[in-house]
Biopython code that builds the backbone (N, CA, C, O; Angstrom):
import numpy as np
from Bio.PDB.StructureBuilder import StructureBuilder

atoms = [
    (1, "UNK", "N", (-225.314, -2.348, -37.352)),
    (1, "UNK", "CA", (-224.799, -2.917, -38.581)),
    (1, "UNK", "C", (-223.477, -2.234, -38.925)),
    (1, "UNK", "O", (-223.398, -1.006, -38.911)),
    (2, "UNK", "N", (-222.444, -3.009, -39.233)),
    (2, "UNK", "CA", (-221.137, -2.420, -39.553)),
    (2, "UNK", "C", (-221.180, -1.609, -40.852)),
    (2, "UNK", "O", (-221.923, -1.920, -41.783)),
    (3, "UNK", "N", (-220.360, -0.564, -40.876)),
    (3, "UNK", "CA", (-220.279, 0.309, -42.033)),
    (3, "UNK", "C", (-218.898, 0.171, -42.670)),
    (3, "UNK", "O", (-217.880, 0.297, -41.989)),
    (4, "UNK", "N", (-218.867, -0.084, -43.954)),
    (4, "UNK", "CA", (-217.596, -0.163, -44.672)),
    (4, "UNK", "C", (-216.992, 1.237, -44.731)),
    (4, "UNK", "O", (-217.627, 2.178, -45.205)),
    (5, "UNK", "N", (-215.737, 1.364, -44.238)),
    (5, "UNK", "CA", (-215.100, 2.683, -44.262)),
    (5, "UNK", "C", (-213.931, 2.757, -45.233)),
    (5, "UNK", "O", (-213.426, 3.845, -45.509)),
    (6, "UNK", "N", (-213.498, 1.623, -45.749)),
    (6, "UNK", "CA", (-212.413, 1.660, -46.712)),
    (6, "UNK", "C", (-211.844, 0.293, -47.016)),
    (6, "UNK", "O", (-212.224, -0.714, -46.419)),
    (7, "UNK", "N", (-210.919, 0.286, -47.965)),
    (7, "UNK", "CA", (-210.239, -0.935, -48.381)),
    (7, "UNK", "C", (-208.740, -0.692, -48.280)),
    (7, "UNK", "O", (-208.238, 0.334, -48.739)),
    (8, "UNK", "N", (-208.033, -1.634, -47.682)),
    (8, "UNK", "CA", (-206.587, -1.526, -47.507)),
    (8, "UNK", "C", (-205.915, -1.410, -48.869)),
    (8, "UNK", "O", (-206.215, -2.172, -49.788)),
    (9, "UNK", "N", (-205.000, -0.447, -48.990)),
    (9, "UNK", "CA", (-204.312, -0.226, -50.256)),
    (9, "UNK", "C", (-203.211, -1.246, -50.521)),
    (9, "UNK", "O", (-202.675, -1.296, -51.628)),
    (10, "UNK", "N", (-202.863, -2.060, -49.525)),
    (10, "UNK", "CA", (-201.847, -3.087, -49.742)),
    (10, "UNK", "C", (-202.450, -4.459, -50.002)),
    (10, "UNK", "O", (-202.110, -5.112, -50.989)),
    (11, "UNK", "N", (-203.344, -4.901, -49.120)),
    (11, "UNK", "CA", (-203.851, -6.273, -49.257)),
    (11, "UNK", "C", (-205.269, -6.355, -49.809)),
    (11, "UNK", "O", (-205.699, -7.428, -50.233)),
    (12, "UNK", "N", (-205.998, -5.256, -49.814)),
    (12, "UNK", "CA", (-207.355, -5.268, -50.356)),
    (12, "UNK", "C", (-208.428, -5.652, -49.360)),
    (12, "UNK", "O", (-209.597, -5.739, -49.735)),
    (13, "UNK", "N", (-208.078, -5.886, -48.102)),
    (13, "UNK", "CA", (-209.085, -6.226, -47.096)),
    (13, "UNK", "C", (-209.996, -5.039, -46.830)),
    (13, "UNK", "O", (-209.560, -3.888, -46.832)),
    (14, "UNK", "N", (-211.257, -5.335, -46.603)),
    (14, "UNK", "CA", (-212.228, -4.300, -46.278)),
    (14, "UNK", "C", (-212.151, -3.999, -44.784)),
    (14, "UNK", "O", (-211.978, -4.910, -43.974)),
    (15, "UNK", "N", (-212.279, -2.722, -44.418)),
    (15, "UNK", "CA", (-212.246, -2.299, -43.020)),
    (15, "UNK", "C", (-213.606, -1.713, -42.689)),
    (15, "UNK", "O", (-214.117, -0.853, -43.407)),
    (16, "UNK", "N", (-214.190, -2.188, -41.589)),
    (16, "UNK", "CA", (-215.527, -1.775, -41.179)),
    (16, "UNK", "C", (-215.481, -1.013, -39.868)),
    (16, "UNK", "O", (-214.599, -1.232, -39.038)),
    (17, "UNK", "N", (-216.444, -0.113, -39.691)),
    (17, "UNK", "CA", (-216.661, 0.576, -38.430)),
    (17, "UNK", "C", (-217.817, -0.131, -37.748)),
    (17, "UNK", "O", (-218.914, -0.206, -38.302)),
    (18, "UNK", "N", (-217.582, -0.653, -36.542)),
    (18, "UNK", "CA", (-218.598, -1.412, -35.824)),
    (18, "UNK", "C", (-219.294, -0.591, -34.742)),
    (18, "UNK", "O", (-220.007, -1.145, -33.906)),
    (19, "UNK", "N", (-219.095, 0.705, -34.752)),
    (19, "UNK", "CA", (-219.774, 1.562, -33.786)),
    (19, "UNK", "C", (-218.824, 2.186, -32.789)),
    (19, "UNK", "O", (-217.615, 1.966, -32.848)),
    (20, "UNK", "N", (-219.376, 2.972, -31.865)),
    (20, "UNK", "CA", (-218.548, 3.757, -30.947)),
    (20, "UNK", "C", (-217.797, 2.938, -29.900)),
    (20, "UNK", "O", (-216.837, 3.436, -29.312)),
    (21, "UNK", "N", (-218.204, 1.716, -29.656)),
    (21, "UNK", "CA", (-217.552, 0.918, -28.617)),
    (21, "UNK", "C", (-216.366, 0.110, -29.120)),
    (21, "UNK", "O", (-215.626, -0.459, -28.317)),
    (22, "UNK", "N", (-216.173, 0.048, -30.423)),
    (22, "UNK", "CA", (-215.033, -0.695, -30.982)),
    (22, "UNK", "C", (-214.153, 0.235, -31.785)),
    (22, "UNK", "O", (-214.632, 1.009, -32.614)),
    (23, "UNK", "N", (-212.862, 0.150, -31.531)),
    (23, "UNK", "CA", (-211.900, 0.989, -32.230)),
    (23, "UNK", "C", (-211.715, 0.487, -33.671)),
    (23, "UNK", "O", (-211.689, -0.718, -33.918)),
    (24, "UNK", "N", (-211.589, 1.411, -34.598)),
    (24, "UNK", "CA", (-211.326, 1.059, -35.995)),
    (24, "UNK", "C", (-209.824, 0.819, -36.123)),
    (24, "UNK", "O", (-209.023, 1.698, -35.804)),
    (25, "UNK", "N", (-209.447, -0.353, -36.584)),
    (25, "UNK", "CA", (-208.041, -0.705, -36.729)),
    (25, "UNK", "C", (-207.582, -0.452, -38.160)),
    (25, "UNK", "O", (-207.506, -1.368, -38.978)),
    (26, "UNK", "N", (-207.281, 0.799, -38.440)),
    (26, "UNK", "CA", (-206.773, 1.187, -39.749)),
    (26, "UNK", "C", (-205.785, 2.318, -39.538)),
    (26, "UNK", "O", (-205.875, 3.056, -38.557)),
    (27, "UNK", "N", (-204.846, 2.453, -40.453)),
    (27, "UNK", "CA", (-203.779, 3.435, -40.314)),
    (27, "UNK", "C", (-203.549, 4.144, -41.636)),
    (27, "UNK", "O", (-203.829, 3.611, -42.709)),
    (28, "UNK", "N", (-203.034, 5.355, -41.530)),
    (28, "UNK", "CA", (-202.468, 6.043, -42.677)),
    (28, "UNK", "C", (-200.970, 6.020, -42.445)),
    (28, "UNK", "O", (-200.501, 6.495, -41.411)),
    (29, "UNK", "N", (-200.214, 5.481, -43.379)),
    (29, "UNK", "CA", (-198.768, 5.374, -43.225)),
    (29, "UNK", "C", (-198.162, 6.774, -43.176)),
    (29, "UNK", "O", (-198.422, 7.604, -44.048)),
    (30, "UNK", "N", (-197.359, 7.025, -42.156)),
    (30, "UNK", "CA", (-196.726, 8.333, -41.997)),
    (30, "UNK", "C", (-195.554, 8.531, -42.947)),
    (30, "UNK", "O", (-195.003, 9.628, -43.035)),
    (31, "UNK", "N", (-195.176, 7.490, -43.649)),
    (31, "UNK", "CA", (-194.052, 7.611, -44.594)),
    (31, "UNK", "C", (-194.539, 7.779, -46.028)),
    (31, "UNK", "O", (-194.087, 8.685, -46.728)),
    (32, "UNK", "N", (-195.456, 6.916, -46.478)),
    (32, "UNK", "CA", (-195.900, 6.957, -47.878)),
    (32, "UNK", "C", (-197.324, 7.471, -48.048)),
    (32, "UNK", "O", (-197.721, 7.829, -49.157)),
    (33, "UNK", "N", (-198.100, 7.514, -46.964)),
    (33, "UNK", "CA", (-199.450, 8.048, -47.033)),
    (33, "UNK", "C", (-200.534, 7.055, -47.417)),
    (33, "UNK", "O", (-201.691, 7.447, -47.564)),
    (34, "UNK", "N", (-200.197, 5.782, -47.584)),
    (34, "UNK", "CA", (-201.209, 4.783, -47.930)),
    (34, "UNK", "C", (-202.149, 4.556, -46.752)),
    (34, "UNK", "O", (-201.746, 4.668, -45.595)),
    (35, "UNK", "N", (-203.404, 4.236, -47.056)),
    (35, "UNK", "CA", (-204.387, 3.884, -46.035)),
    (35, "UNK", "C", (-204.402, 2.366, -45.963)),
    (35, "UNK", "O", (-204.701, 1.700, -46.955)),
    (36, "UNK", "N", (-204.080, 1.808, -44.789)),
    (36, "UNK", "CA", (-203.922, 0.362, -44.659)),
    (36, "UNK", "C", (-204.687, -0.183, -43.457)),
    (36, "UNK", "O", (-204.997, 0.543, -42.513)),
    (37, "UNK", "N", (-204.983, -1.481, -43.516)),
    (37, "UNK", "CA", (-205.667, -2.169, -42.415)),
    (37, "UNK", "C", (-204.685, -2.435, -41.271)),
    (37, "UNK", "O", (-203.494, -2.145, -41.386)),
    (38, "UNK", "N", (-205.191, -2.982, -40.178)),
    (38, "UNK", "CA", (-204.341, -3.233, -39.014)),
    (38, "UNK", "C", (-203.296, -4.309, -39.287)),
    (38, "UNK", "O", (-202.240, -4.306, -38.654)),
    (39, "UNK", "N", (-203.560, -5.221, -40.205)),
    (39, "UNK", "CA", (-202.582, -6.254, -40.537)),
    (39, "UNK", "C", (-201.412, -5.727, -41.349)),
    (39, "UNK", "O", (-200.314, -6.281, -41.289)),
    (40, "UNK", "N", (-201.633, -4.674, -42.100)),
    (40, "UNK", "CA", (-200.594, -4.112, -42.967)),
    (40, "UNK", "C", (-200.019, -2.813, -42.424)),
    (40, "UNK", "O", (-199.112, -2.249, -43.035)),
    (41, "UNK", "N", (-200.513, -2.328, -41.309)),
    (41, "UNK", "CA", (-200.048, -1.059, -40.781)),
    (41, "UNK", "C", (-199.780, -1.117, -39.295)),
    (41, "UNK", "O", (-199.957, -2.153, -38.655)),
    (42, "UNK", "N", (-199.351, 0.008, -38.755)),
    (42, "UNK", "CA", (-199.083, 0.099, -37.336)),
    (42, "UNK", "C", (-197.676, -0.289, -36.940)),
    (42, "UNK", "O", (-197.399, -0.450, -35.752)),
    (43, "UNK", "N", (-196.784, -0.443, -37.894)),
    (43, "UNK", "CA", (-195.397, -0.800, -37.614)),
    (43, "UNK", "C", (-194.603, 0.444, -37.224)),
    (43, "UNK", "O", (-194.958, 1.557, -37.613)),
    (44, "UNK", "N", (-193.539, 0.258, -36.463)),
    (44, "UNK", "CA", (-192.619, 1.353, -36.158)),
    (44, "UNK", "C", (-191.294, 1.051, -36.840)),
    (44, "UNK", "O", (-190.938, -0.116, -37.000)),
    (45, "UNK", "N", (-190.556, 2.084, -37.247)),
    (45, "UNK", "CA", (-189.329, 1.869, -38.015)),
    (45, "UNK", "C", (-188.303, 0.950, -37.371)),
    (45, "UNK", "O", (-187.643, 0.201, -38.089)),
    (46, "UNK", "N", (-188.140, 0.969, -36.080)),
    (46, "UNK", "CA", (-187.175, 0.058, -35.492)),
    (46, "UNK", "C", (-186.346, 0.714, -34.413)),
    (46, "UNK", "O", (-186.673, 1.798, -33.929)),
    (47, "UNK", "N", (-185.305, 0.066, -34.052)),
    (47, "UNK", "CA", (-184.418, 0.516, -32.999)),
    (47, "UNK", "C", (-183.034, 0.694, -33.605)),
    (47, "UNK", "O", (-182.828, 0.362, -34.772)),
    (48, "UNK", "N", (-182.108, 1.196, -32.855)),
    (48, "UNK", "CA", (-180.749, 1.350, -33.359)),
    (48, "UNK", "C", (-180.683, 2.348, -34.493)),
    (48, "UNK", "O", (-180.850, 3.549, -34.277)),
    (49, "UNK", "N", (-180.442, 1.867, -35.697)),
    (49, "UNK", "CA", (-180.344, 2.743, -36.860)),
    (49, "UNK", "C", (-181.662, 3.455, -37.140)),
    (49, "UNK", "O", (-181.662, 4.528, -37.745)),
    (50, "UNK", "N", (-182.778, 2.882, -36.715)),
    (50, "UNK", "CA", (-184.093, 3.455, -36.989)),
    (50, "UNK", "C", (-184.536, 4.519, -36.000)),
    (50, "UNK", "O", (-185.650, 5.030, -36.119)),
    (51, "UNK", "N", (-183.699, 4.870, -35.025)),
    (51, "UNK", "CA", (-184.104, 5.848, -34.013)),
    (51, "UNK", "C", (-184.494, 7.181, -34.642)),
    (51, "UNK", "O", (-185.480, 7.796, -34.233)),
    (52, "UNK", "N", (-183.736, 7.627, -35.623)),
    (52, "UNK", "CA", (-184.057, 8.885, -36.293)),
    (52, "UNK", "C", (-185.373, 8.769, -37.064)),
    (52, "UNK", "O", (-186.198, 9.682, -37.023)),
    (53, "UNK", "N", (-185.570, 7.657, -37.762)),
    (53, "UNK", "CA", (-186.818, 7.440, -38.501)),
    (53, "UNK", "C", (-188.001, 7.272, -37.560)),
    (53, "UNK", "O", (-189.122, 7.659, -37.893)),
    (54, "UNK", "N", (-187.758, 6.694, -36.382)),
    (54, "UNK", "CA", (-188.837, 6.489, -35.424)),
    (54, "UNK", "C", (-189.376, 7.827, -34.923)),
    (54, "UNK", "O", (-190.575, 7.968, -34.687)),
    (55, "UNK", "N", (-188.489, 8.807, -34.761)),
    (55, "UNK", "CA", (-188.952, 10.128, -34.332)),
    (55, "UNK", "C", (-189.592, 10.894, -35.491)),
    (55, "UNK", "O", (-190.444, 11.754, -35.271)),
    (56, "UNK", "N", (-189.189, 10.586, -36.713)),
    (56, "UNK", "CA", (-189.734, 11.263, -37.897)),
    (56, "UNK", "C", (-191.101, 10.696, -38.287)),
    (56, "UNK", "O", (-192.018, 11.452, -38.610)),
    (57, "UNK", "N", (-191.238, 9.365, -38.258)),
    (57, "UNK", "CA", (-192.487, 8.697, -38.636)),
    (57, "UNK", "C", (-193.088, 8.053, -37.404)),
    (57, "UNK", "O", (-192.365, 7.471, -36.596)),
    (58, "UNK", "N", (-194.394, 8.148, -37.249)),
    (58, "UNK", "CA", (-195.065, 7.457, -36.147)),
    (58, "UNK", "C", (-195.276, 6.006, -36.516)),
    (58, "UNK", "O", (-194.434, 5.155, -36.226)),
    (59, "UNK", "N", (-196.392, 5.723, -37.153)),
    (59, "UNK", "CA", (-196.726, 4.370, -37.586)),
    (59, "UNK", "C", (-196.579, 4.290, -39.099)),
    (59, "UNK", "O", (-196.952, 5.214, -39.822)),
    (60, "UNK", "N", (-196.035, 3.180, -39.565)),
    (60, "UNK", "CA", (-195.802, 3.002, -41.001)),
    (60, "UNK", "C", (-196.426, 1.698, -41.465)),
    (60, "UNK", "O", (-196.760, 0.833, -40.656)),
    (61, "UNK", "N", (-196.581, 1.566, -42.783)),
    (61, "UNK", "CA", (-197.146, 0.338, -43.353)),
    (61, "UNK", "C", (-196.063, -0.741, -43.448)),
    (61, "UNK", "O", (-194.875, -0.472, -43.270)),
    (62, "UNK", "N", (-196.499, -1.940, -43.727)),
    (62, "UNK", "CA", (-195.593, -3.084, -43.793)),
    (62, "UNK", "C", (-194.553, -2.919, -44.904)),
    (62, "UNK", "O", (-193.388, -3.269, -44.717)),
    (63, "UNK", "N", (-194.965, -2.394, -46.048)),
    (63, "UNK", "CA", (-194.035, -2.233, -47.160)),
    (63, "UNK", "C", (-192.929, -1.230, -46.822)),
    (63, "UNK", "O", (-191.759, -1.482, -47.108)),
    (64, "UNK", "N", (-193.290, -0.099, -46.217)),
    (64, "UNK", "CA", (-192.286, 0.880, -45.800)),
    (64, "UNK", "C", (-191.385, 0.305, -44.713)),
    (64, "UNK", "O", (-190.185, 0.578, -44.683)),
    (65, "UNK", "N", (-191.970, -0.491, -43.823)),
    (65, "UNK", "CA", (-191.194, -1.142, -42.776)),
    (65, "UNK", "C", (-190.095, -2.015, -43.381)),
    (65, "UNK", "O", (-188.940, -1.952, -42.960)),
    (66, "UNK", "N", (-190.461, -2.823, -44.364)),
    (66, "UNK", "CA", (-189.475, -3.692, -45.002)),
    (66, "UNK", "C", (-188.421, -2.898, -45.763)),
    (66, "UNK", "O", (-187.251, -3.281, -45.770)),
    (67, "UNK", "N", (-188.811, -1.806, -46.399)),
    (67, "UNK", "CA", (-187.845, -0.961, -47.098)),
    (67, "UNK", "C", (-186.840, -0.366, -46.116)),
    (67, "UNK", "O", (-185.639, -0.357, -46.384)),
    (68, "UNK", "N", (-187.326, 0.129, -44.985)),
    (68, "UNK", "CA", (-186.424, 0.697, -43.980)),
    (68, "UNK", "C", (-185.528, -0.371, -43.368)),
    (68, "UNK", "O", (-184.345, -0.125, -43.132)),
    (69, "UNK", "N", (-186.080, -1.557, -43.108)),
    (69, "UNK", "CA", (-185.271, -2.631, -42.544)),
    (69, "UNK", "C", (-184.144, -3.027, -43.505)),
    (69, "UNK", "O", (-183.040, -3.344, -43.065)),
    (70, "UNK", "N", (-184.419, -3.009, -44.811)),
    (70, "UNK", "CA", (-183.376, -3.318, -45.797)),
    (70, "UNK", "C", (-182.271, -2.261, -45.745)),
    (70, "UNK", "O", (-181.088, -2.581, -45.852)),
    (71, "UNK", "N", (-182.676, -0.991, -45.579)),
    (71, "UNK", "CA", (-181.697, 0.092, -45.469)),
    (71, "UNK", "C", (-180.841, -0.087, -44.214)),
    (71, "UNK", "O", (-179.625, 0.097, -44.259)),
    (72, "UNK", "N", (-181.477, -0.447, -43.094)),
    (72, "UNK", "CA", (-180.737, -0.659, -41.852)),
    (72, "UNK", "C", (-179.816, -1.879, -41.959)),
    (72, "UNK", "O", (-178.716, -1.878, -41.406)),
    (73, "UNK", "N", (-180.263, -2.908, -42.666)),
    (73, "UNK", "CA", (-179.431, -4.104, -42.844)),
    (73, "UNK", "C", (-178.161, -3.756, -43.608)),
    (73, "UNK", "O", (-177.085, -4.262, -43.292)),
    (74, "UNK", "N", (-178.283, -2.886, -44.621)),
    (74, "UNK", "CA", (-177.095, -2.452, -45.375)),
    (74, "UNK", "C", (-176.139, -1.663, -44.481)),
    (74, "UNK", "O", (-174.924, -1.850, -44.555)),
    (75, "UNK", "N", (-176.676, -0.787, -43.644)),
    (75, "UNK", "CA", (-175.832, -0.030, -42.712)),
    (75, "UNK", "C", (-175.109, -0.966, -41.755)),
    (75, "UNK", "O", (-173.941, -0.754, -41.430)),
    (76, "UNK", "N", (-175.820, -2.016, -41.299)),
    (76, "UNK", "CA", (-175.231, -2.999, -40.394)),
    (76, "UNK", "C", (-174.063, -3.703, -41.089)),
    (76, "UNK", "O", (-172.993, -3.873, -40.504)),
    (77, "UNK", "N", (-174.281, -4.109, -42.344)),
    (77, "UNK", "CA", (-173.224, -4.799, -43.085)),
    (77, "UNK", "C", (-172.014, -3.907, -43.279)),
    (77, "UNK", "O", (-170.880, -4.377, -43.180)),
    (78, "UNK", "N", (-172.232, -2.619, -43.554)),
    (78, "UNK", "CA", (-171.114, -1.688, -43.715)),
    (78, "UNK", "C", (-170.326, -1.546, -42.423)),
    (78, "UNK", "O", (-169.100, -1.444, -42.448)),
    (79, "UNK", "N", (-171.023, -1.538, -41.297)),
    (79, "UNK", "CA", (-170.368, -1.337, -40.014)),
    (79, "UNK", "C", (-169.733, -2.604, -39.452)),
    (79, "UNK", "O", (-168.622, -2.559, -38.925)),
    (80, "UNK", "N", (-170.434, -3.735, -39.562)),
    (80, "UNK", "CA", (-169.975, -4.972, -38.923)),
    (80, "UNK", "C", (-169.580, -6.073, -39.888)),
    (80, "UNK", "O", (-169.047, -7.094, -39.452)),
    (81, "UNK", "N", (-169.813, -5.914, -41.152)),
    (81, "UNK", "CA", (-169.516, -6.962, -42.116)),
    (81, "UNK", "C", (-170.628, -7.991, -42.160)),
    (81, "UNK", "O", (-171.682, -7.806, -41.551)),
    (82, "UNK", "N", (-170.393, -9.067, -42.877)),
    (82, "UNK", "CA", (-171.401, -10.117, -42.983)),
    (82, "UNK", "C", (-171.383, -10.993, -41.740)),
    (82, "UNK", "O", (-170.476, -10.888, -40.915)),
    (83, "UNK", "N", (-172.379, -11.854, -41.606)),
    (83, "UNK", "CA", (-172.478, -12.752, -40.452)),
    (83, "UNK", "C", (-171.212, -13.592, -40.284)),
    (83, "UNK", "O", (-170.750, -13.807, -39.163)),
    (84, "UNK", "N", (-170.663, -14.060, -41.383)),
    (84, "UNK", "CA", (-169.515, -14.961, -41.324)),
    (84, "UNK", "C", (-168.256, -14.272, -40.829)),
    (84, "UNK", "O", (-167.365, -14.929, -40.290)),
    (85, "UNK", "N", (-168.167, -12.964, -41.003)),
    (85, "UNK", "CA", (-166.961, -12.241, -40.589)),
    (85, "UNK", "C", (-166.749, -12.273, -39.078)),
    (85, "UNK", "O", (-165.645, -12.566, -38.617)),
    (86, "UNK", "N", (-167.783, -11.978, -38.307)),
    (86, "UNK", "CA", (-167.620, -11.868, -36.861)),
    (86, "UNK", "C", (-168.565, -12.775, -36.078)),
    (86, "UNK", "O", (-168.554, -12.747, -34.847)),
    (87, "UNK", "N", (-169.363, -13.560, -36.744)),
    (87, "UNK", "CA", (-170.296, -14.440, -36.060)),
    (87, "UNK", "C", (-171.516, -13.726, -35.506)),
    (87, "UNK", "O", (-172.271, -14.309, -34.728)),
    (88, "UNK", "N", (-171.721, -12.481, -35.893)),
    (88, "UNK", "CA", (-172.891, -11.725, -35.441)),
    (88, "UNK", "C", (-174.016, -11.862, -36.452)),
    (88, "UNK", "O", (-173.783, -11.857, -37.661)),
    (89, "UNK", "N", (-175.228, -11.982, -35.952)),
    (89, "UNK", "CA", (-176.387, -12.056, -36.843)),
    (89, "UNK", "C", (-176.941, -10.650, -37.037)),
    (89, "UNK", "O", (-177.113, -9.902, -36.074)),
    (90, "UNK", "N", (-177.213, -10.308, -38.264)),
    (90, "UNK", "CA", (-177.750, -8.992, -38.585)),
    (90, "UNK", "C", (-179.204, -8.918, -38.105)),
    (90, "UNK", "O", (-180.059, -9.625, -38.638)),
    (91, "UNK", "N", (-179.499, -8.064, -37.095)),
    (91, "UNK", "CA", (-180.859, -8.012, -36.563)),
    (91, "UNK", "C", (-181.875, -7.399, -37.523)),
    (91, "UNK", "O", (-183.080, -7.534, -37.312)),
    (92, "UNK", "N", (-181.409, -6.733, -38.566)),
    (92, "UNK", "CA", (-182.301, -6.077, -39.510)),
    (92, "UNK", "C", (-182.558, -6.901, -40.763)),
    (92, "UNK", "O", (-183.355, -6.495, -41.608)),
    (93, "UNK", "N", (-181.908, -8.038, -40.899)),
    (93, "UNK", "CA", (-182.041, -8.849, -42.101)),
    (93, "UNK", "C", (-183.360, -9.619, -42.064)),
    (93, "UNK", "O", (-183.476, -10.632, -41.374)),
    (94, "UNK", "N", (-184.346, -9.135, -42.807)),
    (94, "UNK", "CA", (-185.659, -9.766, -42.852)),
    (94, "UNK", "C", (-185.956, -10.312, -44.243)),
    (94, "UNK", "O", (-187.118, -10.443, -44.625)),
    (95, "UNK", "N", (-184.932, -10.624, -44.984)),
    (95, "UNK", "CA", (-185.122, -10.980, -46.382)),
    (95, "UNK", "C", (-186.061, -12.175, -46.574)),
    (95, "UNK", "O", (-186.882, -12.156, -47.491)),
    (96, "UNK", "N", (-185.964, -13.204, -45.743)),
    (96, "UNK", "CA", (-186.825, -14.377, -45.906)),
    (96, "UNK", "C", (-188.281, -14.011, -45.606)),
    (96, "UNK", "O", (-189.182, -14.380, -46.359)),
    (97, "UNK", "N", (-188.509, -13.292, -44.517)),
    (97, "UNK", "CA", (-189.871, -12.865, -44.162)),
    (97, "UNK", "C", (-190.432, -11.923, -45.222)),
    (97, "UNK", "O", (-191.603, -12.018, -45.589)),
    (98, "UNK", "N", (-189.596, -11.018, -45.708)),
    (98, "UNK", "CA", (-190.033, -10.069, -46.734)),
    (98, "UNK", "C", (-190.410, -10.801, -48.021)),
    (98, "UNK", "O", (-191.441, -10.504, -48.624)),
    (99, "UNK", "N", (-189.588, -11.743, -48.439)),
    (99, "UNK", "CA", (-189.882, -12.496, -49.660)),
    (99, "UNK", "C", (-191.198, -13.257, -49.538)),
    (99, "UNK", "O", (-191.985, -13.295, -50.484)),
    (100, "UNK", "N", (-191.440, -13.866, -48.370)),
    (100, "UNK", "CA", (-192.664, -14.617, -48.146)),
    (100, "UNK", "C", (-193.874, -13.688, -48.208)),
    (100, "UNK", "O", (-194.873, -14.013, -48.849)),
    (101, "UNK", "N", (-193.789, -12.540, -47.550)),
    (101, "UNK", "CA", (-194.909, -11.600, -47.546)),
    (101, "UNK", "C", (-195.174, -11.066, -48.946)),
    (101, "UNK", "O", (-196.328, -11.009, -49.372)),
    (102, "UNK", "N", (-194.143, -10.679, -49.661)),
    (102, "UNK", "CA", (-194.329, -10.146, -51.008)),
    (102, "UNK", "C", (-194.877, -11.218, -51.965)),
    (102, "UNK", "O", (-195.661, -10.902, -52.860)),
    (103, "UNK", "N", (-194.474, -12.466, -51.783)),
    (103, "UNK", "CA", (-195.012, -13.554, -52.610)),
    (103, "UNK", "C", (-196.511, -13.701, -52.360)),
    (103, "UNK", "O", (-197.292, -13.831, -53.303)),
    (104, "UNK", "N", (-196.915, -13.680, -51.080)),
    (104, "UNK", "CA", (-198.333, -13.788, -50.759)),
    (104, "UNK", "C", (-199.128, -12.611, -51.315)),
    (104, "UNK", "O", (-200.265, -12.791, -51.751)),
    (105, "UNK", "N", (-198.557, -11.421, -51.306)),
    (105, "UNK", "CA", (-199.251, -10.244, -51.834)),
    (105, "UNK", "C", (-199.440, -10.359, -53.352)),
    (105, "UNK", "O", (-200.479, -9.966, -53.882)),
    (106, "UNK", "N", (-198.436, -10.896, -54.042)),
    (106, "UNK", "CA", (-198.563, -11.055, -55.499)),
    (106, "UNK", "C", (-199.629, -12.080, -55.855)),
    (106, "UNK", "O", (-200.299, -11.947, -56.879)),
    (107, "UNK", "N", (-199.793, -13.115, -55.009)),
    (107, "UNK", "CA", (-200.772, -14.162, -55.273)),
    (107, "UNK", "C", (-202.173, -13.791, -54.808)),
    (107, "UNK", "O", (-203.138, -14.468, -55.162)),
    (108, "UNK", "N", (-202.297, -12.734, -54.026)),
    (108, "UNK", "CA", (-203.587, -12.358, -53.439)),
    (108, "UNK", "C", (-204.555, -11.899, -54.518)),
    (108, "UNK", "O", (-204.204, -11.110, -55.396)),
    (109, "UNK", "N", (-205.750, -12.393, -54.440)),
    (109, "UNK", "CA", (-206.830, -11.944, -55.323)),
    (109, "UNK", "C", (-207.963, -11.473, -54.436)),
    (109, "UNK", "O", (-208.443, -12.229, -53.591)),
    (110, "UNK", "N", (-208.398, -10.239, -54.614)),
    (110, "UNK", "CA", (-209.476, -9.684, -53.803)),
    (110, "UNK", "C", (-210.744, -10.496, -53.989)),
    (110, "UNK", "O", (-211.045, -10.924, -55.103)),
    (111, "UNK", "N", (-211.498, -10.718, -52.909)),
    (111, "UNK", "CA", (-212.745, -11.465, -53.030)),
    (111, "UNK", "C", (-213.735, -10.743, -53.943)),
    (111, "UNK", "O", (-213.841, -9.517, -53.906)),
    (112, "UNK", "N", (-214.436, -11.483, -54.737)),
    (112, "UNK", "CA", (-215.426, -10.914, -55.654)),
    (112, "UNK", "C", (-216.817, -11.102, -55.071)),
    (112, "UNK", "O", (-217.038, -11.967, -54.223)),
    (113, "UNK", "N", (-217.741, -10.291, -55.532)),
    (113, "UNK", "CA", (-219.134, -10.472, -55.146)),
    (113, "UNK", "C", (-219.601, -9.568, -54.027)),
    (113, "UNK", "O", (-220.788, -9.583, -53.700)),
    (114, "UNK", "N", (-218.716, -8.770, -53.417)),
    (114, "UNK", "CA", (-219.151, -7.865, -52.356)),
    (114, "UNK", "C", (-219.930, -6.719, -52.973)),
    (114, "UNK", "O", (-219.432, -6.027, -53.861)),
    (115, "UNK", "N", (-221.148, -6.521, -52.503)),
    (115, "UNK", "CA", (-221.963, -5.398, -52.944)),
    (115, "UNK", "C", (-222.572, -5.567, -54.316)),
    (115, "UNK", "O", (-223.139, -4.614, -54.849)),
    (116, "UNK", "N", (-222.479, -6.723, -54.897)),
    (116, "UNK", "CA", (-223.044, -6.917, -56.247)),
    (116, "UNK", "C", (-224.427, -7.492, -56.173)),
    (116, "UNK", "O", (-225.056, -7.722, -57.206)),
]
sb = StructureBuilder()
sb.init_structure("model")
sb.init_model(0)
sb.init_chain("A")
sb.init_seg("    ")
for serial, (resi, resn, name, xyz) in enumerate(atoms, 1):
    if name == "N":
        sb.init_residue(resn, " ", resi, " ")
    sb.init_atom(name, np.array(xyz, "f"), 0.0, 1.0, " ", f" {name:<3s}", serial, name[0])
structure = sb.get_structure()
């Protein structure tokens, strides 16, 4: 029988331990310290501008990932300008994906009735 070991601090999903033959997919963010499920954790800071952060942090949560990507996108803009200036696409610009994820998180309501 699976054992509840925690609840993700970002999305509220419950994480269970299914025994010694199955790995528990949960992470502690190396940047902010939140305990998160496999869907919200396990990200790496990135490449290029994130090389220093990648050596500093192992696995990070989705929220920290988006914060770092925004920082890298600003560095890219300072160095190369906007997309229209040189026709280059900013590889760190995740604004549309970030907005979609944050919208879904705001609308999320944890399931009721567990353990009652």
